[in-house]
PDB file with one MODEL, atoms N, CA, C and O in Angstrom:
MODEL        1
ATOM      1  N   MET A   1       0.900 114.767 -40.980  1.00  0.00           N
ATOM      2  CA  MET A   1       1.085 115.531 -41.950  1.00  0.00           C
ATOM      3  C   MET A   1      -0.009 116.810 -42.143  1.00  0.00           C
ATOM      4  O   MET A   1      -1.036 116.877 -41.468  1.00  0.00           O
ATOM      5  N   LEU A   2       0.298 117.641 -42.989  1.00  0.00           N
ATOM      6  CA  LEU A   2      -0.539 118.744 -43.177  1.00  0.00           C
ATOM      7  C   LEU A   2      -0.819 118.896 -44.712  1.00  0.00           C
ATOM      8  O   LEU A   2       0.021 118.561 -45.547  1.00  0.00           O
ATOM      9  N   ILE A   3      -1.826 119.327 -44.983  1.00  0.00           N
ATOM     10  CA  ILE A   3      -2.535 119.581 -46.254  1.00  0.00           C
ATOM     11  C   ILE A   3      -2.269 121.288 -46.292  1.00  0.00           C
ATOM     12  O   ILE A   3      -2.639 122.149 -45.493  1.00  0.00           O
ATOM     13  N   CYS A   4      -1.502 121.400 -47.512  1.00  0.00           N
ATOM     14  CA  CYS A   4      -1.125 122.590 -47.842  1.00  0.00           C
ATOM     15  C   CYS A   4      -1.322 123.129 -49.081  1.00  0.00           C
ATOM     16  O   CYS A   4      -1.413 122.313 -49.999  1.00  0.00           O
ATOM     17  N   LYS A   5      -1.434 124.582 -49.418  1.00  0.00           N
ATOM     18  CA  LYS A   5      -1.257 124.791 -50.904  1.00  0.00           C
ATOM     19  C   LYS A   5       0.037 125.603 -51.111  1.00  0.00           C
ATOM     20  O   LYS A   5       0.320 126.494 -50.310  1.00  0.00           O
ATOM     21  N   LEU A   6       0.749 125.350 -52.053  1.00  0.00           N
ATOM     22  CA  LEU A   6       1.859 125.940 -52.641  1.00  0.00           C
ATOM     23  C   LEU A   6       1.829 127.407 -52.908  1.00  0.00           C
ATOM     24  O   LEU A   6       1.339 127.743 -53.986  1.00  0.00           O
ATOM     25  N   ILE A   7       2.248 128.290 -52.149  1.00  0.00           N
ATOM     26  CA  ILE A   7       2.131 129.680 -52.546  1.00  0.00           C
ATOM     27  C   ILE A   7       3.360 130.277 -53.750  1.00  0.00           C
ATOM     28  O   ILE A   7       3.079 130.804 -54.827  1.00  0.00           O
ATOM     29  N   ASP A   8       4.257 130.111 -53.404  1.00  0.00           N
ATOM     30  CA  ASP A   8       5.490 130.748 -54.200  1.00  0.00           C
ATOM     31  C   ASP A   8       6.870 129.962 -53.669  1.00  0.00           C
ATOM     32  O   ASP A   8       6.847 129.191 -52.710  1.00  0.00           O
ATOM     33  N   SER A   9       7.987 130.252 -54.382  1.00  0.00           N
ATOM     34  CA  SER A   9       9.254 129.623 -54.108  1.00  0.00           C
ATOM     35  C   SER A   9       9.889 130.832 -53.174  1.00  0.00           C
ATOM     36  O   SER A   9       9.440 131.968 -53.022  1.00  0.00           O
ATOM     37  N   ILE A  10      11.099 130.222 -52.583  1.00  0.00           N
ATOM     38  CA  ILE A  10      11.766 131.191 -51.734  1.00  0.00           C
ATOM     39  C   ILE A  10      13.267 131.058 -52.326  1.00  0.00           C
ATOM     40  O   ILE A  10      13.753 129.954 -52.572  1.00  0.00           O
ATOM     41  N   TRP A  11      13.927 132.214 -52.523  1.00  0.00           N
ATOM     42  CA  TRP A  11      15.199 132.435 -53.228  1.00  0.00           C
ATOM     43  C   TRP A  11      16.140 132.524 -52.054  1.00  0.00           C
ATOM     44  O   TRP A  11      15.976 133.515 -51.343  1.00  0.00           O
ATOM     45  N   ALA A  12      17.160 131.623 -51.689  1.00  0.00           N
ATOM     46  CA  ALA A  12      18.045 131.858 -50.727  1.00  0.00           C
ATOM     47  C   ALA A  12      19.414 131.908 -51.579  1.00  0.00           C
ATOM     48  O   ALA A  12      19.761 130.902 -52.198  1.00  0.00           O
ATOM     49  N   THR A  13      20.158 133.041 -51.606  1.00  0.00           N
ATOM     50  CA  THR A  13      21.392 132.944 -52.327  1.00  0.00           C
ATOM     51  C   THR A  13      22.655 132.222 -51.172  1.00  0.00           C
ATOM     52  O   THR A  13      23.796 131.917 -51.520  1.00  0.00           O
ATOM     53  N   ARG A  14      22.199 132.097 -50.043  1.00  0.00           N
ATOM     54  CA  ARG A  14      23.192 131.483 -49.300  1.00  0.00           C
ATOM     55  C   ARG A  14      22.500 130.362 -48.288  1.00  0.00           C
ATOM     56  O   ARG A  14      21.653 130.789 -47.503  1.00  0.00           O
ATOM     57  N   LYS A  15      22.765 129.204 -48.274  1.00  0.00           N
ATOM     58  CA  LYS A  15      22.109 128.407 -47.314  1.00  0.00           C
ATOM     59  C   LYS A  15      22.818 127.289 -46.962  1.00  0.00           C
ATOM     60  O   LYS A  15      23.790 126.989 -47.654  1.00  0.00           O
ATOM     61  N   TYR A  16      22.499 126.568 -45.955  1.00  0.00           N
ATOM     62  CA  TYR A  16      23.313 125.289 -45.393  1.00  0.00           C
ATOM     63  C   TYR A  16      23.674 124.267 -46.539  1.00  0.00           C
ATOM     64  O   TYR A  16      22.801 123.762 -47.244  1.00  0.00           O
ATOM     65  N   GLU A  17      24.908 124.017 -46.665  1.00  0.00           N
ATOM     66  CA  GLU A  17      25.463 123.128 -47.796  1.00  0.00           C
ATOM     67  C   GLU A  17      24.632 122.160 -48.147  1.00  0.00           C
ATOM     68  O   GLU A  17      24.371 121.979 -49.336  1.00  0.00           O
ATOM     69  N   GLU A  18      24.057 121.343 -47.096  1.00  0.00           N
ATOM     70  CA  GLU A  18      23.317 120.312 -47.314  1.00  0.00           C
ATOM     71  C   GLU A  18      21.904 120.332 -48.284  1.00  0.00           C
ATOM     72  O   GLU A  18      21.322 119.430 -48.888  1.00  0.00           O
ATOM     73  N   LEU A  19      21.687 121.518 -48.167  1.00  0.00           N
ATOM     74  CA  LEU A  19      20.418 121.880 -48.962  1.00  0.00           C
ATOM     75  C   LEU A  19      20.742 122.560 -50.298  1.00  0.00           C
ATOM     76  O   LEU A  19      19.872 123.158 -50.931  1.00  0.00           O
ATOM     77  N   ASP A  20      21.962 122.461 -50.697  1.00  0.00           N
ATOM     78  CA  ASP A  20      22.184 122.859 -52.166  1.00  0.00           C
ATOM     79  C   ASP A  20      21.602 121.959 -52.987  1.00  0.00           C
ATOM     80  O   ASP A  20      21.538 120.759 -52.719  1.00  0.00           O
ATOM     81  N   GLY A  21      21.079 122.564 -54.187  1.00  0.00           N
ATOM     82  CA  GLY A  21      20.076 121.723 -55.005  1.00  0.00           C
ATOM     83  C   GLY A  21      18.817 121.613 -54.830  1.00  0.00           C
ATOM     84  O   GLY A  21      18.046 121.347 -55.753  1.00  0.00           O
ATOM     85  N   MET A  22      18.430 121.819 -53.532  1.00  0.00           N
ATOM     86  CA  MET A  22      17.137 121.742 -53.166  1.00  0.00           C
ATOM     87  C   MET A  22      16.249 122.913 -53.175  1.00  0.00           C
ATOM     88  O   MET A  22      16.762 123.915 -52.677  1.00  0.00           O
ATOM     89  N   LYS A  23      14.981 123.053 -53.639  1.00  0.00           N
ATOM     90  CA  LYS A  23      14.026 123.900 -53.793  1.00  0.00           C
ATOM     91  C   LYS A  23      13.384 124.239 -52.404  1.00  0.00           C
ATOM     92  O   LYS A  23      12.963 123.325 -51.694  1.00  0.00           O
ATOM     93  N   LEU A  24      13.293 125.782 -51.946  1.00  0.00           N
ATOM     94  CA  LEU A  24      12.762 126.043 -50.928  1.00  0.00           C
ATOM     95  C   LEU A  24      11.271 126.688 -51.310  1.00  0.00           C
ATOM     96  O   LEU A  24      11.150 127.610 -52.117  1.00  0.00           O
ATOM     97  N   MET A  25      10.420 126.212 -50.775  1.00  0.00           N
ATOM     98  CA  MET A  25       8.921 126.734 -51.131  1.00  0.00           C
ATOM     99  C   MET A  25       7.983 127.150 -49.904  1.00  0.00           C
ATOM    100  O   MET A  25       7.804 126.499 -48.875  1.00  0.00           O
ATOM    101  N   ARG A  26       7.510 128.196 -50.197  1.00  0.00           N
ATOM    102  CA  ARG A  26       6.527 128.752 -49.021  1.00  0.00           C
ATOM    103  C   ARG A  26       5.173 128.167 -49.358  1.00  0.00           C
ATOM    104  O   ARG A  26       4.719 128.284 -50.496  1.00  0.00           O
ATOM    105  N   VAL A  27       4.451 127.477 -48.298  1.00  0.00           N
ATOM    106  CA  VAL A  27       3.309 126.849 -48.185  1.00  0.00           C
ATOM    107  C   VAL A  27       2.329 127.323 -47.279  1.00  0.00           C
ATOM    108  O   VAL A  27       2.796 127.693 -46.203  1.00  0.00           O
ATOM    109  N   GLU A  28       0.865 127.433 -47.437  1.00  0.00           N
ATOM    110  CA  GLU A  28       0.001 127.785 -46.512  1.00  0.00           C
ATOM    111  C   GLU A  28      -1.019 126.655 -45.996  1.00  0.00           C
ATOM    112  O   GLU A  28      -1.770 126.193 -46.855  1.00  0.00           O
ATOM    113  N   VAL A  29      -1.109 126.246 -44.913  1.00  0.00           N
ATOM    114  CA  VAL A  29      -1.929 125.175 -44.389  1.00  0.00           C
ATOM    115  C   VAL A  29      -3.337 125.491 -44.669  1.00  0.00           C
ATOM    116  O   VAL A  29      -3.778 126.530 -44.177  1.00  0.00           O
ATOM    117  N   ILE A  30      -4.123 124.741 -45.397  1.00  0.00           N
ATOM    118  CA  ILE A  30      -5.290 124.852 -45.703  1.00  0.00           C
ATOM    119  C   ILE A  30      -6.422 124.001 -45.091  1.00  0.00           C
ATOM    120  O   ILE A  30      -7.595 124.085 -45.456  1.00  0.00           O
ATOM    121  N   ASP A  31      -5.969 123.179 -44.131  1.00  0.00           N
ATOM    122  CA  ASP A  31      -6.987 122.026 -43.601  1.00  0.00           C
ATOM    123  C   ASP A  31      -6.484 122.082 -42.060  1.00  0.00           C
ATOM    124  O   ASP A  31      -5.330 122.373 -41.744  1.00  0.00           O
ATOM    125  N   GLY A  32      -7.426 121.791 -41.230  1.00  0.00           N
ATOM    126  CA  GLY A  32      -7.352 121.623 -39.754  1.00  0.00           C
ATOM    127  C   GLY A  32      -6.954 122.718 -38.867  1.00  0.00           C
ATOM    128  O   GLY A  32      -6.860 123.826 -39.394  1.00  0.00           O
ATOM    129  N   PRO A  33      -6.757 122.635 -37.880  1.00  0.00           N
ATOM    130  CA  PRO A  33      -6.775 123.518 -36.794  1.00  0.00           C
ATOM    131  C   PRO A  33      -5.561 124.489 -36.974  1.00  0.00           C
ATOM    132  O   PRO A  33      -5.518 125.541 -36.338  1.00  0.00           O
ATOM    133  N   GLU A  34      -4.480 124.086 -37.935  1.00  0.00           N
ATOM    134  CA  GLU A  34      -3.316 125.191 -38.315  1.00  0.00           C
ATOM    135  C   GLU A  34      -3.597 125.948 -39.345  1.00  0.00           C
ATOM    136  O   GLU A  34      -2.741 126.681 -39.840  1.00  0.00           O
ATOM    137  N   SER A  35      -4.992 125.864 -39.861  1.00  0.00           N
ATOM    138  CA  SER A  35      -5.235 126.624 -41.297  1.00  0.00           C
ATOM    139  C   SER A  35      -4.620 127.930 -41.131  1.00  0.00           C
ATOM    140  O   SER A  35      -4.501 128.534 -40.065  1.00  0.00           O
ATOM    141  N   GLY A  36      -4.210 128.339 -42.370  1.00  0.00           N
ATOM    142  CA  GLY A  36      -3.729 129.984 -42.398  1.00  0.00           C
ATOM    143  C   GLY A  36      -2.233 129.887 -42.114  1.00  0.00           C
ATOM    144  O   GLY A  36      -1.491 130.742 -42.598  1.00  0.00           O
ATOM    145  N   ARG A  37      -1.777 128.973 -41.415  1.00  0.00           N
ATOM    146  CA  ARG A  37      -0.220 129.035 -41.055  1.00  0.00           C
ATOM    147  C   ARG A  37       0.606 128.976 -42.197  1.00  0.00           C
ATOM    148  O   ARG A  37       0.288 128.225 -43.119  1.00  0.00           O
ATOM    149  N   ARG A  38       1.679 129.705 -42.262  1.00  0.00           N
ATOM    150  CA  ARG A  38       2.675 129.544 -43.347  1.00  0.00           C
ATOM    151  C   ARG A  38       4.010 129.008 -42.982  1.00  0.00           C
ATOM    152  O   ARG A  38       4.627 129.461 -42.018  1.00  0.00           O
ATOM    153  N   LEU A  39       4.448 128.098 -43.697  1.00  0.00           N
ATOM    154  CA  LEU A  39       5.747 127.331 -43.617  1.00  0.00           C
ATOM    155  C   LEU A  39       6.784 127.768 -44.933  1.00  0.00           C
ATOM    156  O   LEU A  39       6.501 128.270 -46.021  1.00  0.00           O
ATOM    157  N   VAL A  40       8.077 127.362 -44.357  1.00  0.00           N
ATOM    158  CA  VAL A  40       8.928 127.244 -45.818  1.00  0.00           C
ATOM    159  C   VAL A  40       9.133 125.972 -45.705  1.00  0.00           C
ATOM    160  O   VAL A  40       9.254 125.543 -44.558  1.00  0.00           O
ATOM    161  N   CYS A  41       9.222 125.081 -46.770  1.00  0.00           N
ATOM    162  CA  CYS A  41       9.383 123.697 -46.868  1.00  0.00           C
ATOM    163  C   CYS A  41      10.596 123.327 -47.999  1.00  0.00           C
ATOM    164  O   CYS A  41      10.801 123.982 -49.020  1.00  0.00           O
ATOM    165  N   VAL A  42      11.248 122.282 -47.632  1.00  0.00           N
ATOM    166  CA  VAL A  42      11.981 121.867 -48.822  1.00  0.00           C
ATOM    167  C   VAL A  42      11.067 120.840 -50.020  1.00  0.00           C
ATOM    168  O   VAL A  42      10.465 119.812 -49.710  1.00  0.00           O
ATOM    169  N   ASP A  43      11.137 121.305 -51.133  1.00  0.00           N
ATOM    170  CA  ASP A  43      10.201 120.774 -52.210  1.00  0.00           C
ATOM    171  C   ASP A  43      11.271 119.639 -52.655  1.00  0.00           C
ATOM    172  O   ASP A  43      12.320 119.817 -53.274  1.00  0.00           O
ATOM    173  N   THR A  44      10.705 118.387 -52.157  1.00  0.00           N
ATOM    174  CA  THR A  44      11.354 117.173 -52.577  1.00  0.00           C
ATOM    175  C   THR A  44      10.769 116.451 -54.099  1.00  0.00           C
ATOM    176  O   THR A  44      11.349 115.522 -54.660  1.00  0.00           O
ATOM    177  N   ILE A  45       9.592 117.061 -54.565  1.00  0.00           N
ATOM    178  CA  ILE A  45       9.007 116.595 -55.586  1.00  0.00           C
ATOM    179  C   ILE A  45       8.621 117.281 -56.617  1.00  0.00           C
ATOM    180  O   ILE A  45       7.656 116.962 -57.311  1.00  0.00           O
ATOM    181  N   SER A  46       9.355 118.302 -56.811  1.00  0.00           N
ATOM    182  CA  SER A  46       8.918 119.548 -58.069  1.00  0.00           C
ATOM    183  C   SER A  46       7.548 119.718 -57.956  1.00  0.00           C
ATOM    184  O   SER A  46       6.878 119.312 -58.905  1.00  0.00           O
ATOM    185  N   ALA A  47       6.861 120.326 -56.826  1.00  0.00           N
ATOM    186  CA  ALA A  47       5.613 120.709 -56.904  1.00  0.00           C
ATOM    187  C   ALA A  47       5.609 121.938 -57.589  1.00  0.00           C
ATOM    188  O   ALA A  47       6.692 122.479 -57.812  1.00  0.00           O
ATOM    189  N   GLY A  48       4.316 122.586 -58.045  1.00  0.00           N
ATOM    190  CA  GLY A  48       4.149 123.881 -58.611  1.00  0.00           C
ATOM    191  C   GLY A  48       3.460 124.660 -57.976  1.00  0.00           C
ATOM    192  O   GLY A  48       2.710 124.145 -57.147  1.00  0.00           O
ATOM    193  N   THR A  49       3.447 126.093 -58.107  1.00  0.00           N
ATOM    194  CA  THR A  49       2.724 127.022 -57.477  1.00  0.00           C
ATOM    195  C   THR A  49       1.278 126.789 -57.660  1.00  0.00           C
ATOM    196  O   THR A  49       0.775 126.686 -58.779  1.00  0.00           O
ATOM    197  N   GLY A  50       0.626 126.709 -56.587  1.00  0.00           N
ATOM    198  CA  GLY A  50      -0.913 126.491 -56.671  1.00  0.00           C
ATOM    199  C   GLY A  50      -1.243 125.050 -56.327  1.00  0.00           C
ATOM    200  O   GLY A  50      -2.414 124.764 -56.081  1.00  0.00           O
ATOM    201  N   ASP A  51      -0.347 124.173 -56.295  1.00  0.00           N
ATOM    202  CA  ASP A  51      -0.602 122.799 -56.047  1.00  0.00           C
ATOM    203  C   ASP A  51      -1.128 122.568 -54.701  1.00  0.00           C
ATOM    204  O   ASP A  51      -0.866 123.414 -53.846  1.00  0.00           O
ATOM    205  N   ARG A  52      -1.916 121.425 -54.347  1.00  0.00           N
ATOM    206  CA  ARG A  52      -2.276 121.192 -52.884  1.00  0.00           C
ATOM    207  C   ARG A  52      -1.165 120.067 -52.678  1.00  0.00           C
ATOM    208  O   ARG A  52      -1.057 119.162 -53.506  1.00  0.00           O
ATOM    209  N   VAL A  53      -0.401 120.136 -51.636  1.00  0.00           N
ATOM    210  CA  VAL A  53       0.575 119.113 -51.099  1.00  0.00           C
ATOM    211  C   VAL A  53       0.401 118.570 -49.715  1.00  0.00           C
ATOM    212  O   VAL A  53      -0.184 119.071 -48.754  1.00  0.00           O
ATOM    213  N   LEU A  54       0.929 117.633 -49.809  1.00  0.00           N
ATOM    214  CA  LEU A  54       1.063 116.853 -48.366  1.00  0.00           C
ATOM    215  C   LEU A  54       2.695 117.464 -47.798  1.00  0.00           C
ATOM    216  O   LEU A  54       3.628 117.668 -48.575  1.00  0.00           O
ATOM    217  N   VAL A  55       2.745 117.630 -46.667  1.00  0.00           N
ATOM    218  CA  VAL A  55       3.761 118.229 -46.012  1.00  0.00           C
ATOM    219  C   VAL A  55       4.100 117.484 -44.637  1.00  0.00           C
ATOM    220  O   VAL A  55       3.368 117.587 -43.652  1.00  0.00           O
ATOM    221  N   ALA A  56       5.324 116.691 -44.658  1.00  0.00           N
ATOM    222  CA  ALA A  56       5.633 116.368 -43.444  1.00  0.00           C
ATOM    223  C   ALA A  56       6.495 117.367 -42.508  1.00  0.00           C
ATOM    224  O   ALA A  56       7.174 118.190 -43.122  1.00  0.00           O
ATOM    225  N   THR A  57       6.544 117.389 -41.247  1.00  0.00           N
ATOM    226  CA  THR A  57       6.766 118.495 -40.505  1.00  0.00           C
ATOM    227  C   THR A  57       7.838 117.784 -39.159  1.00  0.00           C
ATOM    228  O   THR A  57       7.772 116.573 -38.947  1.00  0.00           O
ATOM    229  N   GLY A  58       8.564 118.468 -38.523  1.00  0.00           N
ATOM    230  CA  GLY A  58       9.351 117.940 -37.601  1.00  0.00           C
ATOM    231  C   GLY A  58      10.551 116.819 -37.839  1.00  0.00           C
ATOM    232  O   GLY A  58      11.381 116.828 -38.748  1.00  0.00           O
ATOM    233  N   SER A  59      10.416 115.893 -36.813  1.00  0.00           N
ATOM    234  CA  SER A  59      11.246 114.925 -37.022  1.00  0.00           C
ATOM    235  C   SER A  59      11.095 113.888 -38.435  1.00  0.00           C
ATOM    236  O   SER A  59      11.956 113.350 -39.131  1.00  0.00           O
ATOM    237  N   ALA A  60       9.790 113.886 -38.491  1.00  0.00           N
ATOM    238  CA  ALA A  60       9.253 113.060 -39.612  1.00  0.00           C
ATOM    239  C   ALA A  60      10.030 113.770 -41.003  1.00  0.00           C
ATOM    240  O   ALA A  60      10.626 112.993 -41.749  1.00  0.00           O
ATOM    241  N   ALA A  61      10.019 114.899 -41.261  1.00  0.00           N
ATOM    242  CA  ALA A  61      10.553 115.472 -42.589  1.00  0.00           C
ATOM    243  C   ALA A  61      12.404 115.527 -42.348  1.00  0.00           C
ATOM    244  O   ALA A  61      13.107 115.529 -43.358  1.00  0.00           O
ATOM    245  N   TYR A  62      12.986 115.565 -41.108  1.00  0.00           N
ATOM    246  CA  TYR A  62      14.137 115.530 -41.053  1.00  0.00           C
ATOM    247  C   TYR A  62      14.753 113.971 -41.422  1.00  0.00           C
ATOM    248  O   TYR A  62      15.756 113.752 -42.101  1.00  0.00           O
ATOM    249  N   HIS A  63      13.995 113.103 -40.873  1.00  0.00           N
ATOM    250  CA  HIS A  63      14.343 111.519 -41.096  1.00  0.00           C
ATOM    251  C   HIS A  63      13.906 111.327 -42.755  1.00  0.00           C
ATOM    252  O   HIS A  63      14.561 110.570 -43.472  1.00  0.00           O
ATOM    253  N   PHE A  64      13.112 111.847 -43.106  1.00  0.00           N
ATOM    254  CA  PHE A  64      12.575 111.530 -44.529  1.00  0.00           C
ATOM    255  C   PHE A  64      13.672 111.976 -45.563  1.00  0.00           C
ATOM    256  O   PHE A  64      13.955 111.282 -46.540  1.00  0.00           O
ATOM    257  N   MET A  65      14.291 113.223 -45.272  1.00  0.00           N
ATOM    258  CA  MET A  65      15.307 113.776 -45.928  1.00  0.00           C
ATOM    259  C   MET A  65      16.750 113.008 -45.785  1.00  0.00           C
ATOM    260  O   MET A  65      17.579 112.932 -46.693  1.00  0.00           O
ATOM    261  N   ARG A  66      16.874 112.519 -44.630  1.00  0.00           N
ATOM    262  CA  ARG A  66      18.236 111.811 -44.385  1.00  0.00           C
ATOM    263  C   ARG A  66      17.951 110.472 -44.970  1.00  0.00           C
ATOM    264  O   ARG A  66      18.919 109.970 -45.542  1.00  0.00           O
ATOM    265  N   GLU A  67      16.818 109.751 -44.963  1.00  0.00           N
ATOM    266  CA  GLU A  67      16.608 108.282 -45.502  1.00  0.00           C
ATOM    267  C   GLU A  67      16.628 108.396 -47.131  1.00  0.00           C
ATOM    268  O   GLU A  67      17.363 107.743 -47.873  1.00  0.00           O
ATOM    269  N   THR A  68      15.817 109.209 -47.461  1.00  0.00           N
ATOM    270  CA  THR A  68      15.496 109.276 -48.900  1.00  0.00           C
ATOM    271  C   THR A  68      16.500 109.940 -49.836  1.00  0.00           C
ATOM    272  O   THR A  68      16.618 109.506 -50.981  1.00  0.00           O
ATOM    273  N   PHE A  69      17.203 110.931 -49.424  1.00  0.00           N
ATOM    274  CA  PHE A  69      18.391 111.834 -50.093  1.00  0.00           C
ATOM    275  C   PHE A  69      19.843 111.726 -49.333  1.00  0.00           C
ATOM    276  O   PHE A  69      20.873 112.077 -49.908  1.00  0.00           O
ATOM    277  N   GLY A  70      19.839 111.255 -48.105  1.00  0.00           N
ATOM    278  CA  GLY A  70      21.072 110.949 -47.479  1.00  0.00           C
ATOM    279  C   GLY A  70      21.536 112.292 -47.026  1.00  0.00           C
ATOM    280  O   GLY A  70      22.747 112.480 -46.915  1.00  0.00           O
ATOM    281  N   ARG A  71      20.659 113.277 -46.745  1.00  0.00           N
ATOM    282  CA  ARG A  71      21.097 114.623 -46.364  1.00  0.00           C
ATOM    283  C   ARG A  71      20.648 114.766 -44.930  1.00  0.00           C
ATOM    284  O   ARG A  71      19.512 114.554 -44.506  1.00  0.00           O
ATOM    285  N   ASN A  72      21.801 115.193 -44.182  1.00  0.00           N
ATOM    286  CA  ASN A  72      21.678 115.466 -42.578  1.00  0.00           C
ATOM    287  C   ASN A  72      21.360 117.163 -42.670  1.00  0.00           C
ATOM    288  O   ASN A  72      22.130 117.937 -42.102  1.00  0.00           O
ATOM    289  N   ALA A  73      20.395 117.576 -43.285  1.00  0.00           N
ATOM    290  CA  ALA A  73      19.991 119.058 -43.257  1.00  0.00           C
ATOM    291  C   ALA A  73      19.090 119.204 -42.227  1.00  0.00           C
ATOM    292  O   ALA A  73      18.306 118.326 -41.868  1.00  0.00           O
ATOM    293  N   PRO A  74      19.196 120.340 -41.730  1.00  0.00           N
ATOM    294  CA  PRO A  74      18.344 121.004 -40.558  1.00  0.00           C
ATOM    295  C   PRO A  74      16.845 121.316 -41.049  1.00  0.00           C
ATOM    296  O   PRO A  74      16.394 122.462 -41.032  1.00  0.00           O
ATOM    297  N   VAL A  75      16.092 120.173 -41.499  1.00  0.00           N
ATOM    298  CA  VAL A  75      14.689 120.433 -42.315  1.00  0.00           C
ATOM    299  C   VAL A  75      13.649 120.392 -41.125  1.00  0.00           C
ATOM    300  O   VAL A  75      13.659 119.447 -40.337  1.00  0.00           O
ATOM    301  N   ASP A  76      12.928 121.232 -41.035  1.00  0.00           N
ATOM    302  CA  ASP A  76      11.567 121.108 -40.271  1.00  0.00           C
ATOM    303  C   ASP A  76      10.512 120.928 -41.105  1.00  0.00           C
ATOM    304  O   ASP A  76       9.465 120.654 -40.519  1.00  0.00           O
ATOM    305  N   ALA A  77      10.451 121.001 -42.353  1.00  0.00           N
ATOM    306  CA  ALA A  77       9.315 120.717 -43.120  1.00  0.00           C
ATOM    307  C   ALA A  77       9.541 120.420 -44.555  1.00  0.00           C
ATOM    308  O   ALA A  77      10.309 121.164 -45.166  1.00  0.00           O
ATOM    309  N   ALA A  78       8.911 119.319 -45.245  1.00  0.00           N
ATOM    310  CA  ALA A  78       9.248 118.652 -46.474  1.00  0.00           C
ATOM    311  C   ALA A  78       8.143 118.442 -47.247  1.00  0.00           C
ATOM    312  O   ALA A  78       7.301 117.888 -46.540  1.00  0.00           O
ATOM    313  N   ILE A  79       7.774 118.599 -48.253  1.00  0.00           N
ATOM    314  CA  ILE A  79       6.826 118.511 -49.455  1.00  0.00           C
ATOM    315  C   ILE A  79       6.924 116.944 -49.772  1.00  0.00           C
ATOM    316  O   ILE A  79       7.953 116.626 -50.367  1.00  0.00           O
ATOM    317  N   VAL A  80       6.145 116.050 -49.514  1.00  0.00           N
ATOM    318  CA  VAL A  80       6.293 114.873 -49.677  1.00  0.00           C
ATOM    319  C   VAL A  80       5.275 114.087 -50.714  1.00  0.00           C
ATOM    320  O   VAL A  80       5.364 112.906 -51.051  1.00  0.00           O
ATOM    321  N   GLY A  81       4.370 114.969 -51.097  1.00  0.00           N
ATOM    322  CA  GLY A  81       3.234 114.502 -52.039  1.00  0.00           C
ATOM    323  C   GLY A  81       2.474 115.588 -52.579  1.00  0.00           C
ATOM    324  O   GLY A  81       2.347 116.630 -51.937  1.00  0.00           O
ATOM    325  N   ILE A  82       1.914 115.414 -53.807  1.00  0.00           N
ATOM    326  CA  ILE A  82       1.094 116.336 -54.440  1.00  0.00           C
ATOM    327  C   ILE A  82      -0.359 115.657 -54.407  1.00  0.00           C
ATOM    328  O   ILE A  82      -0.604 114.486 -54.698  1.00  0.00           O
ATOM    329  N   ILE A  83      -1.146 116.505 -54.048  1.00  0.00           N
ATOM    330  CA  ILE A  83      -2.859 116.008 -53.874  1.00  0.00           C
ATOM    331  C   ILE A  83      -3.248 116.168 -55.234  1.00  0.00           C
ATOM    332  O   ILE A  83      -3.102 117.253 -55.797  1.00  0.00           O
ATOM    333  N   ASP A  84      -3.795 115.043 -55.881  1.00  0.00           N
ATOM    334  CA  ASP A  84      -4.500 115.056 -57.252  1.00  0.00           C
ATOM    335  C   ASP A  84      -6.041 115.158 -56.956  1.00  0.00           C
ATOM    336  O   ASP A  84      -6.775 115.694 -57.786  1.00  0.00           O
ATOM    337  N   GLU A  85      -6.537 114.645 -55.775  1.00  0.00           N
ATOM    338  CA  GLU A  85      -7.935 114.552 -55.769  1.00  0.00           C
ATOM    339  C   GLU A  85      -8.215 114.012 -54.416  1.00  0.00           C
ATOM    340  O   GLU A  85      -7.609 113.042 -53.960  1.00  0.00           O
ATOM    341  N   ASP A  86      -9.245 114.728 -53.717  1.00  0.00           N
ATOM    342  CA  ASP A  86      -9.780 114.441 -52.252  1.00  0.00           C
ATOM    343  C   ASP A  86     -10.914 113.269 -52.576  1.00  0.00           C
ATOM    344  O   ASP A  86     -11.716 113.365 -53.504  1.00  0.00           O
ATOM    345  N   VAL A  87     -10.857 112.320 -51.798  1.00  0.00           N
ATOM    346  CA  VAL A  87     -12.128 111.392 -51.938  1.00  0.00           C
ATOM    347  C   VAL A  87     -12.597 110.995 -50.311  1.00  0.00           C
ATOM    348  O   VAL A  87     -12.006 110.608 -49.303  1.00  0.00           O
ATOM    349  N   SER A  88     -13.785 111.274 -50.622  1.00  0.00           N
ATOM    350  CA  SER A  88     -14.461 110.983 -49.074  1.00  0.00           C
ATOM    351  C   SER A  88     -14.861 109.705 -49.121  1.00  0.00           C
ATOM    352  O   SER A  88     -15.152 109.236 -50.221  1.00  0.00           O
ATOM    353  N   LEU A  89     -14.945 108.951 -48.022  1.00  0.00           N
ATOM    354  CA  LEU A  89     -15.779 107.551 -48.070  1.00  0.00           C
ATOM    355  C   LEU A  89     -17.003 107.740 -47.481  1.00  0.00           C
ATOM    356  O   LEU A  89     -17.803 106.808 -47.406  1.00  0.00           O
TER     357      LEU A  89
ENDMDL
END
């Protein structure tokens, strides 16, 4: 999973049918070796602009969409959590 900041929404007038009703959002990775990388994600939890979020990528995102929403959509990244607080041990 990646820690990202939600930048803004993506508006697509036409998209794959299985993605109908799903919000597409642009995020930027803010932690780790991929810091600065930008992705387009399916927003599964109604996150808001500026939120720090957890993003599942690759097959984990695809399987999450299939198992949780019953959608066989070509998804490579999905927002699966909103980070409320970082806690260091």
